[in-house]
TIMI-2910 file (N, C-alpha, C, CB; in pm, 1 decimal, decimal comma, always signed):
<rs>
+----------+----------+----------+----------+----------+----------+----------+----------+----------+----------+----------+----------+------+
!      n_x !      n_y !      n_z !     ca_x !     ca_y !     ca_z !      c_x !      c_y !      c_z !     cb_x !     cb_y !     cb_z ! resn !
+----------+----------+----------+----------+----------+----------+----------+----------+----------+----------+----------+----------+------+
!    +84,1 !   -118,8 !     +0,0 !     +0,0 !     +0,0 !     +0,0 !    +88,2 !   +124,7 !     +0,0 !    -95,5 !     +0,1 !   +122,2 !  Met !
!    +59,5 !   +215,7 !    -88,9 !   +136,7 !   +339,0 !    -98,0 !    +85,5 !   +441,8 !     +1,1 !   +131,7 !   +395,3 !   -239,8 !  Lys !
!   +170,7 !   +535,9 !    +33,0 !   +134,2 !   +644,4 !   +123,1 !    +49,3 !   +747,7 !    +49,4 !   +260,0 !   +710,4 !   +182,4 !  Trp !
!    -42,4 !   +807,0 !   +122,3 !   -127,1 !   +913,7 !    +69,0 !    -94,5 !  +1041,8 !   +144,2 !   -279,4 !   +877,9 !    +81,4 !  Glu !
!    -82,9 !  +1151,9 !    +72,4 !    -59,4 !  +1282,3 !   +134,1 !   -184,6 !  +1365,9 !   +113,1 !    +67,5 !  +1353,3 !    +73,8 !  Ile !
!   -244,5 !  +1410,9 !   +224,6 !   -362,0 !  +1497,5 !   +213,2 !   -333,9 !  +1628,3 !   +286,4 !   -489,5 !  +1427,6 !   +270,9 !  Ser !
!   -401,9 !  +1733,6 !   +242,3 !   -375,9 !  +1868,5 !   +291,9 !   -502,1 !  +1927,2 !   +353,1 !   -324,1 !  +1959,1 !   +178,8 !  Tyr !
!   -486,1 !  +2002,9 !   +461,4 !   -597,8 !  +2077,5 !   +518,9 !   -629,7 !  +2195,7 !   +427,7 !   -564,8 !  +2126,1 !   +663,8 !  Ser !
!   -738,5 !  +2261,8 !   +456,2 !   -778,8 !  +2377,7 !   +377,1 !   -672,6 !  +2487,1 !   +384,0 !   -914,1 !  +2431,7 !   +425,7 !  His !
!   -620,8 !  +2513,8 !   +504,9 !   -517,1 !  +2617,3 !   +522,2 !   -389,9 !  +2583,9 !   +444,8 !   -483,7 !  +2634,5 !   +670,8 !  Asp !
!   -347,8 !  +2457,6 !   +453,2 !   -226,4 !  +2416,6 !   +382,1 !   -246,2 !  +2427,9 !   +231,6 !   -187,5 !  +2272,5 !   +419,9 !  Ala !
!   -363,1 !  +2391,1 !   +184,2 !   -393,3 !  +2402,5 !    +41,4 !   -391,1 !  +2546,7 !     -6,2 !   -528,3 !  +2341,3 !    +11,7 !  Gly !
!   -442,2 !  +2637,8 !    +76,4 !   -440,6 !  +2779,5 !    +41,0 !   -297,2 !  +2831,9 !    +29,8 !   -518,7 !  +2861,1 !   +144,9 !  Lys !
!   -209,3 !  +2789,2 !   +122,0 !    -69,7 !  +2833,2 !   +115,8 !     -4,1 !  +2781,8 !    -11,8 !     +8,8 !  +2784,6 !   +239,9 !  Phe !
!    -29,8 !  +2656,0 !    -45,2 !    +29,2 !  +2599,3 !   -167,1 !    -19,7 !  +2671,7 !   -292,2 !     -3,5 !  +2450,2 !   -177,4 !  Leu !
!   -145,1 !  +2714,5 !   -291,7 !   -200,5 !  +2783,6 !   -408,1 !   -137,2 !  +2921,2 !   -428,3 !   -351,3 !  +2798,0 !   -393,3 !  Asp !
!   -108,7 !  +2990,6 !   -317,7 !    -60,6 !  +3128,3 !   -331,4 !    +91,4 !  +3139,3 !   -340,0 !   -109,5 !  +3210,4 !   -215,6 !  Lys !
!   +163,6 !  +3040,0 !   -297,0 !   +309,4 !  +3047,2 !   -296,9 !   +369,1 !  +2957,4 !   -405,5 !   +364,4 !  +3007,5 !   -159,5 !  Glu !
!   +492,3 !  +2982,9 !   -439,3 !   +558,9 !  +2907,5 !   -545,8 !   +650,6 !  +2798,2 !   -490,3 !   +639,3 !  +3002,1 !   -634,2 !  Ser !
!   +622,3 !  +2751,5 !   -371,0 !   +707,2 !  +2650,9 !   -306,5 !   +649,4 !  +2510,3 !   -317,5 !   +727,5 !  +2686,0 !   -160,4 !  Phe !
!   +551,7 !  +2491,9 !   -402,4 !   +477,4 !  +2365,9 !   -408,9 !   +569,0 !  +2245,5 !   -429,5 !   +375,1 !  +2371,7 !   -520,8 !  His !
!   +661,6 !  +2254,9 !   -524,6 !   +749,4 !  +2142,1 !   -555,0 !   +844,7 !  +2111,8 !   -439,0 !   +829,4 !  +2170,4 !   -682,0 !  Arg !
!   +900,5 !  +2216,1 !   -376,5 !   +992,9 !  +2196,0 !   -263,6 !   +922,1 !  +2128,0 !   -147,0 !  +1052,6 !  +2330,5 !   -217,5 !  Gln !
!   +800,8 !  +2172,7 !   -118,5 !   +725,7 !  +2116,4 !     -6,0 !   +692,3 !  +1970,7 !    -32,6 !   +596,9 !  +2196,8 !    +19,4 !  Ile !
!   +646,2 !  +1940,5 !   -151,3 !   +611,9 !  +1802,8 !   -185,3 !   +735,4 !  +1713,1 !   -179,7 !   +547,9 !  +1796,6 !   -324,6 !  Lys !
!   +850,0 !  +1763,6 !   -227,4 !   +974,1 !  +1685,1 !   -221,9 !  +1014,6 !  +1655,3 !    -78,1 !  +1087,5 !  +1759,3 !   -293,5 !  Asn !
!  +1000,2 !  +1751,4 !    +11,6 !  +1035,0 !  +1729,4 !   +152,4 !   +944,1 !  +1623,1 !   +214,5 !  +1024,7 !  +1861,7 !   +232,1 !  Glu !
!   +815,8 !  +1627,6 !   +183,8 !   +722,6 !  +1527,4 !   +236,7 !   +755,1 !  +1388,9 !   +182,2 !   +577,6 !  +1565,1 !   +202,0 !  Leu !
!   +788,3 !  +1381,1 !    +54,7 !   +825,6 !  +1252,2 !     -4,8 !   +954,2 !  +1200,4 !    +57,2 !   +841,8 !  +1265,1 !   -157,4 !  Ile !
!  +1050,8 !  +1289,6 !    +81,8 !  +1175,6 !  +1247,5 !   +147,4 !  +1149,2 !  +1195,2 !   +287,6 !  +1275,2 !  +1363,9 !   +153,4 !  Asn !
!  +1054,8 !  +1258,2 !   +360,0 !  +1019,3 !  +1208,9 !   +492,9 !   +961,4 !  +1068,7 !   +483,5 !   +919,0 !  +1303,6 !   +561,1 !  Phe !
!   +874,2 !  +1045,0 !   +385,9 !   +814,9 !   +912,1 !   +369,2 !   +921,0 !   +808,5 !   +333,3 !   +706,0 !   +915,3 !   +261,2 !  Leu !
!  +1018,5 !   +847,0 !   +252,0 !  +1128,6 !   +755,7 !   +220,1 !  +1208,1 !   +723,5 !   +345,2 !  +1220,8 !   +816,3 !   +112,6 !  Lys !
!  +1224,7 !   +823,0 !   +431,5 !  +1297,0 !   +802,3 !   +557,2 !  +1221,7 !   +703,8 !   +646,7 !  +1317,4 !   +936,7 !   +630,7 !  Arg !
!  +1089,1 !   +714,7 !   +650,2 !  +1007,6 !   +620,2 !   +728,0 !  +1025,5 !   +478,4 !   +674,8 !   +858,0 !   +660,3 !   +723,7 !  Ile !
!  +1033,6 !   +465,4 !   +542,6 !  +1046,4 !   +334,5 !   +479,3 !  +1186,4 !   +275,0 !   +495,9 !  +1012,5 !   +345,3 !   +331,9 !  Glu !
!  +1281,3 !   +353,1 !   +550,0 !  +1412,1 !   +297,4 !   +581,2 !  +1528,1 !   +353,9 !   +501,5 !  +1408,2 !   +153,5 !   +561,4 !  Gly !
!  +1501,9 !   +440,8 !   +406,7 !  +1612,6 !   +500,6 !   +332,2 !  +1684,3 !   +602,6 !   +419,6 !  +1561,9 !   +566,9 !   +202,0 !  Glu !
!  +1812,9 !   +620,9 !   +392,4 !  +1894,5 !   +714,2 !   +469,9 !  +1893,3 !   +850,9 !   +400,7 !  +2040,8 !   +660,9 !   +485,8 !  Asn !
!  +1788,2 !   +928,4 !   +428,1 !  +1771,6 !  +1060,0 !   +367,8 !  +1767,0 !  +1163,4 !   +479,6 !  +1642,6 !  +1066,4 !   +279,6 !  Ile !
!  +1838,3 !  +1272,7 !   +459,6 !  +1842,9 !  +1378,0 !   +560,6 !  +1724,4 !  +1473,2 !   +544,1 !  +1975,7 !  +1455,7 !   +551,7 !  Asn !
!  +1636,3 !  +1473,8 !   +643,4 !  +1521,8 !  +1563,9 !   +645,8 !  +1519,8 !  +1628,3 !   +783,2 !  +1386,7 !  +1488,5 !   +614,9 !  Val !
!  +1504,9 !  +1759,7 !   +788,1 !  +1500,6 !  +1830,6 !   +915,9 !  +1359,6 !  +1819,5 !   +973,1 !  +1542,5 !  +1980,6 !   +899,0 !  Asp !
!  +1335,8 !  +1709,5 !  +1044,5 !  +1203,3 !  +1681,7 !  +1100,8 !  +1214,5 !  +1675,3 !  +1252,0 !  +1144,4 !  +1548,9 !  +1044,4 !  Val !
!  +1109,6 !  +1720,2 !  +1319,7 !  +1110,7 !  +1722,9 !  +1465,6 !   +970,5 !  +1694,4 !  +1517,2 !  +1162,2 !  +1859,4 !  +1518,7 !  Lys !
!   +962,5 !  +1616,7 !  +1624,2 !   +835,0 !  +1590,7 !  +1690,0 !   +800,1 !  +1712,2 !  +1774,9 !   +840,8 !  +1460,5 !  +1776,9 !  Lys !
!   +676,3 !  +1758,0 !  +1765,2 !   +637,4 !  +1879,2 !  +1836,9 !   +581,6 !  +1847,5 !  +1974,5 !   +535,1 !  +1957,4 !  +1756,7 !  Leu !
!   +581,5 !  +1947,6 !  +2061,3 !   +534,4 !  +1935,0 !  +2198,9 !   +422,8 !  +2034,8 !  +2224,1 !   +650,0 !  +1956,4 !  +2299,1 !  Lys !
!   +367,5 !  +2031,5 !  +2344,6 !   +267,2 !  +2129,9 !  +2384,9 !   +136,3 !  +2111,6 !  +2311,7 !   +318,6 !  +2269,1 !  +2361,6 !  Gly !
!    +78,6 !  +2221,5 !  +2263,8 !    -51,3 !  +2214,5 !  +2197,1 !    -42,5 !  +2144,3 !  +2061,3 !   -108,1 !  +2354,6 !  +2179,1 !  Ser !
!    +78,5 !  +2126,2 !  +2008,8 !    +98,1 !  +2055,3 !  +1882,4 !   +143,0 !  +1910,8 !  +1905,0 !   +200,9 !  +2128,9 !  +1796,3 !  Trp !
!   +122,6 !  +1857,0 !  +2024,8 !   +164,4 !  +1720,2 !  +2055,3 !    +97,8 !  +1622,4 !  +1958,2 !   +129,4 !  +1683,5 !  +2202,0 !  Lys !
!   +175,8 !  +1529,1 !  +1907,7 !   +125,9 !  +1432,7 !  +1810,7 !   +153,9 !  +1473,6 !  +1666,9 !    -21,3 !  +1413,5 !  +1829,4 !  Gly !
!   +208,0 !  +1593,4 !  +1649,0 !   +240,2 !  +1642,3 !  +1515,7 !   +391,2 !  +1647,4 !  +1498,4 !   +177,8 !  +1781,4 !  +1491,4 !  Phe !
!   +433,9 !  +1656,0 !  +1373,6 !   +573,6 !  +1673,0 !  +1338,1 !   +586,6 !  +1802,0 !  +1258,2 !   +627,1 !  +1550,7 !  +1257,4 !  Tyr !
!   +710,3 !  +1854,0 !  +1250,3 !   +734,7 !  +1967,3 !  +1163,8 !   +859,0 !  +1940,8 !  +1080,5 !   +749,7 !  +2096,8 !  +1245,5 !  Arg !
!   +850,3 !  +1983,3 !   +956,8 !   +965,3 !  +1981,3 !   +867,2 !  +1005,2 !  +2125,7 !   +843,7 !   +933,3 !  +1907,1 !   +731,7 !  Ile !
!  +1134,0 !  +2152,1 !   +854,1 !  +1186,4 !  +2286,2 !   +828,8 !  +1251,4 !  +2287,0 !   +691,3 !  +1288,3 !  +2329,5 !   +939,3 !  Arg !
!  +1205,6 !  +2375,6 !   +606,5 !  +1263,4 !  +2391,8 !   +473,3 !  +1285,6 !  +2540,7 !   +451,9 !  +1170,8 !  +2330,6 !   +361,2 !  Lys !
!  +1405,3 !  +2587,6 !   +482,8 !  +1435,5 !  +2729,8 !   +472,2 !  +1351,0 !  +2808,0 !   +571,4 !  +1411,3 !  +2780,6 !   +328,9 !  Gly !
!  +1273,2 !  +2904,2 !   +521,5 !  +1187,7 !  +2985,9 !   +607,4 !  +1049,6 !  +2924,6 !   +626,5 !  +1174,1 !  +3124,9 !   +549,5 !  Lys !
!  +1022,7 !  +2814,8 !   +560,1 !   +890,0 !  +2752,7 !   +564,5 !   +888,5 !  +2639,2 !   +666,4 !   +849,5 !  +2700,0 !   +424,7 !  Ile !
!   +775,8 !  +2626,2 !   +735,6 !   +753,8 !  +2514,8 !   +827,3 !   +631,6 !  +2437,6 !   +780,4 !   +735,8 !  +2564,5 !   +974,1 !  Arg !
!   +642,4 !  +2304,7 !   +779,9 !   +533,7 !  +2217,0 !   +739,7 !   +495,8 !  +2135,6 !   +862,3 !   +574,0 !  +2124,6 !   +618,4 !  Ile !
!   +373,3 !  +2152,6 !   +911,5 !   +326,7 !  +2078,6 !  +1028,8 !   +230,1 !  +1971,0 !   +981,1 !   +258,3 !  +2173,6 !  +1133,7 !  Ile !
!   +256,0 !  +1847,9 !  +1024,0 !   +175,6 !  +1736,5 !   +974,9 !   +165,7 !  +1626,7 !  +1079,6 !   +234,6 !  +1680,8 !   +845,4 !  Phe !
!    +70,2 !  +1537,7 !  +1058,9 !    +56,9 !  +1418,6 !  +1142,5 !    +67,3 !  +1295,9 !  +1053,1 !    -78,0 !  +1419,1 !  +1221,7 !  Ser !
!   +101,8 !  +1182,9 !  +1114,3 !   +122,5 !  +1060,3 !  +1039,1 !    +31,5 !   +951,7 !  +1095,7 !   +271,5 !  +1016,3 !  +1043,9 !  Val !
!    -47,8 !   +891,4 !  +1008,4 !   -130,1 !   +776,0 !  +1044,2 !    -61,0 !   +653,4 !   +984,7 !   -279,8 !   +790,7 !   +991,4 !  Asp !
!    +19,1 !   +584,9 !  +1068,7 !    +98,8 !   +472,4 !  +1020,8 !    +12,0 !   +355,0 !   +979,1 !   +196,3 !   +428,4 !  +1127,6 !  Tyr !
!   -100,0 !   +335,4 !  +1046,1 !   -186,4 !   +221,0 !  +1018,4 !   -249,3 !   +230,1 !   +878,7 !   -296,0 !   +211,4 !  +1124,7 !  Glu !
!   -300,8 !   +348,5 !   +843,9 !   -366,8 !   +367,0 !   +714,4 !   -274,5 !   +428,0 !   +609,4 !   -488,8 !   +454,5 !   +731,0 !  Asn !
!   -148,7 !   +454,8 !   +648,7 !    -47,3 !   +513,3 !   +560,2 !    -95,2 !   +644,8 !   +499,3 !    -10,8 !   +414,8 !   +448,8 !  Lys !
!   -134,8 !   +736,2 !   +588,3 !   -178,2 !   +868,7 !   +546,8 !    -93,0 !   +973,1 !   +617,6 !   -328,8 !   +890,3 !   +577,1 !  Ile !
!    -38,9 !  +1066,1 !   +541,8 !    +32,8 !  +1180,1 !   +595,9 !    -58,0 !  +1300,6 !   +574,4 !   +174,8 !  +1199,4 !   +527,6 !  Leu !
!   -104,5 !  +1360,6 !   +685,5 !   -197,6 !  +1472,9 !   +677,3 !   -124,5 !  +1602,0 !   +710,5 !   -318,0 !  +1452,3 !   +772,6 !  Phe !
!   -113,8 !  +1690,1 !   +613,0 !    -46,8 !  +1818,5 !   +631,4 !   -149,3 !  +1915,7 !   +688,8 !    +14,1 !  +1872,4 !   +496,2 !  Val !
!   -125,7 !  +1956,0 !   +812,5 !   -219,4 !  +2041,8 !   +883,0 !   -198,7 !  +2189,3 !   +850,2 !   -206,8 !  +2020,2 !  +1031,7 !  Asn !
!    -71,7 !  +2230,7 !   +845,1 !    -43,9 !  +2372,9 !   +824,0 !    +91,2 !  +2390,5 !   +756,4 !    -47,2 !  +2449,8 !   +957,6 !  Lys !
!    +98,4 !  +2486,1 !   +665,1 !   +223,1 !  +2526,0 !   +600,4 !   +226,7 !  +2678,1 !   +605,4 !   +233,4 !  +2471,4 !   +451,3 !  Ile !
!   +336,1 !  +2732,2 !   +655,4 !   +347,9 !  +2877,7 !   +659,7 !   +493,2 !  +2913,9 !   +687,7 !   +253,1 !  +2939,2 !   +767,7 !  Asp !
!   +520,0 !  +3043,6 !   +684,4 !   +653,6 !  +3090,1 !   +718,8 !   +673,7 !  +3076,2 !   +869,1 !   +675,1 !  +3237,0 !   +673,3 !  Phe !
!   +798,0 !  +3068,0 !   +912,0 !   +828,3 !  +3025,6 !  +1049,1 !   +768,4 !  +3112,5 !  +1156,1 !   +973,8 !  +3021,2 !  +1068,5 !  Arg !
!   +749,4 !  +3240,3 !  +1133,8 !   +692,9 !  +3328,1 !  +1236,6 !   +544,1 !  +3311,2 !  +1255,1 !   +721,6 !  +3470,1 !  +1203,4 !  Gly !
!   +474,4 !  +3256,8 !  +1156,1 !   +328,6 !  +3250,9 !  +1160,4 !   +271,5 !  +3110,3 !  +1176,4 !   +273,7 !  +3311,3 !  +1036,7 !  Asp !
!   +351,7 !  +3010,5 !  +1157,6 !   +297,9 !  +2874,2 !  +1147,8 !   +242,6 !  +2820,6 !  +1280,4 !   +405,7 !  +2780,9 !  +1097,6 !  Val !
!   +299,0 !  +2859,4 !  +1391,8 !   +258,3 !  +2801,1 !  +1520,0 !   +142,5 !  +2876,3 !  +1584,6 !   +375,9 !  +2798,7 !  +1615,1 !  Tyr !
!    +91,9 !  +2979,3 !  +1522,3 !    -17,2 !  +3059,4 !  +1579,3 !   -151,0 !  +2995,4 !  +1556,9 !    -17,7 !  +3198,2 !  +1520,7 !  Lys !
+----------+----------+----------+----------+----------+----------+----------+----------+----------+----------+----------+----------+------+
</rs>
């Protein structure tokens, strides 16, 4: 079964207005390859506090916040934004 990547409404809006679509998708795919066992460097971190259960990927000034459903192989991107605004 292949992994599915789905986006929230907010994340979809960011992708529509910004030109980082390919970079963001590549980072998410690299994270999935890392889960599958490949040795790929991705700046990923497990979040704490009100974002507990989520992960973040750092790509330059952009932060991608997402959750992973390992059982159903779904990666749900909750929020994408620049680093100063993403955690609000």
